[in-house]
Steps between C-alpha positions, in 0.01 A plus 500: 500500500158607390493232230400234748205679629152402405326744265252732674241394236465183301664506166174434313315779680787742442512415123129535472519852663783577259296376215208732587755790555660440150153506332436845665865619423473386137183698459650814657801460268283467199296799610781733599810416289436798272481741809858563593443611870309184567832296456592622857173368637554172309862474634384559858213256454731235361761557790217461759392177336863347492602617837162351662557179323877474591398588874253202510755247392769653738735633234725773646566827328848549384679835420482415124127424505446839676722676237316347208154579660603860545636506134159369385310765692745774383447414139128480541498850648735658243319338204214736566719816452643441161393295192841485325655153464166342537586161370840477675354603827223243486725234415728581790202536743372152401858359543512659855177338583631159412839539676339642818275190505785273484704702772199527741428108484878431506497312178806629335765241396742638761418692827576839331521645159799336331620377178171300458286819469432432139410137576264619775337760265455214250339278766264772642400642152455170293528181695318547825198697377432295179562170668208590743289704253195284558571449872243767602192357346601162598558613869170683526310205371680267739452731793134537424438128457682429819322761718154457364332172571472288190122445556446882511716554197323231289170647608598858390661373164184274432262793566698725257498226226135443538381877561664662196354297230154506659514881519608539140225267385234703693625825370480385147147366541363800693664740243318341215164536680526879618663769293572736805661201684695441181631870506592460858703178424663674215610790728626243761717330240631839379589599848684167563699505171585880548672407819741282293569786273609757762840614618447325841458171336820550292690605808384173671625305197838681497535464880477120479854426341656778717371343820579153400861595424545674836337199671727268329792688609404542851366151550820352360687701764275363779484142399849426362764470767792521253565718184408319175862543383748481787828682519685180569357344193621784285837496657544144414385554155757772442781291661418233234517767230859606587623387173666805343885503492649811644736535188185536281370802702840654519551464128158663442592786736834565326331519160221716633750732678687574170158578341412722777810698502479564122133599536597744782761666295249566225233630738745733673633636172148606400424650840706826456309600183158433652578689818698799321187648321203276607199561275163329526557273210862401598404438845201299397705286248776436759256410779252296302768290305529164685369625841293180587787286359692616806242320714546168320879522516463564885273205523767292311762599751280424801417138348876438478545638866240251601664217297832569659352462852240217455580299183876450502631137557570418863854380411579857366609637816687799381381846623250672261527835666697657222261380234212623715669841546550540130140426416374726774724787388405474129132480606540825704657673198214396275257627772679839522494522115131438499444746769696755292280435197181528706622818664550661162142392406366649813686820462365535135147382529424464866315222677274233367371189686721254288812722578423507874452119494849465321648739754364288795641177350833668442540641850377177659747282287778741580454471878460145475827450323661719769345275760644188327840645517468568881347146540834353372672653787245491779224247561146624515164397349549641153156413365338688773692821435446462137129460554492804718686682243250434216196559726643827636602645167164373354309725760734796430478483111154374433307654800688784640651657190162539315350667810793751493516556116149415379522742206822357364362142461318461166 
């Protein structure tokens, strides 16, 4: 309903204000990014900037945009209390900024978080900002030329072009005449060049790409009525790609199932020996051997599940539920085996950042697999629940756990 209303402020004026705001925000970001408690202030400042911009173009708040704004502010606050998982937290924080912006301006491929979440992230992270990366400087120049009379602008520009060479010429001539004046000129040049060698100047330079990136993201959300890559276009693309025969997937599943059964037999036969008299060396060898390969196998099964649901020929109308159940069940078994290995490692050596990340992924994947099974019997927005699972477990394991057990994390 609000989409038909006239904006409260002209788009060019709004974008000019956002351009100035992103210059300031970029400088603050370049100045404070090493100070952890400053991320809360930066998050609050960014939320105010986005909320104000969306309000002026009559974009209503949604529950999802409020949730992601809260999550962004929550991360900014907690980041000041603990410095573990520094890289992972910063990546997730910046991803939250992008997704919150898309939600607030209602630029998701679908009205809510759905199966296009990765597509939306790709658009918000890569396509929209970099396709408008020079938009800020272009818009500032256009706005300035539009709102300053051409005669005044030409006068100012002509004066600058004339004055600077004349001043330089006069300084050179006067310095050659008087030694004291020459010393004064030398001190003046040193002062000018010293400015370009200070931390403030480097922060200004670093702030330029940061602000340009943010302006590209925000301006594309304001100016473009539709997403760059539409959901309907992707759906039509995948419908054309439904070329895999169902028998091929079922044959692959049958072969993999035999391999998995043999593998589980070998794994379970080694388990009593490890658990009977666990030593540091035996637990370490059992836990480390092939741990990350479990993630690759689980990824393979998930790819096959997606192929069963999206890439099977339309004429193959047989039910794929049994095949999906088999893949889900074997994936859960691999997940539990990986959890067992990780548990032995925790019991023997304690927590480290990498092990906590692995635990977060295993728990999130396990809950997601259970949700997939439930989704086969009851309809609900699976992607929203999976996203909530990853976000909630991320907060618990990467923020809350280090605060509760700071000494354990090495």
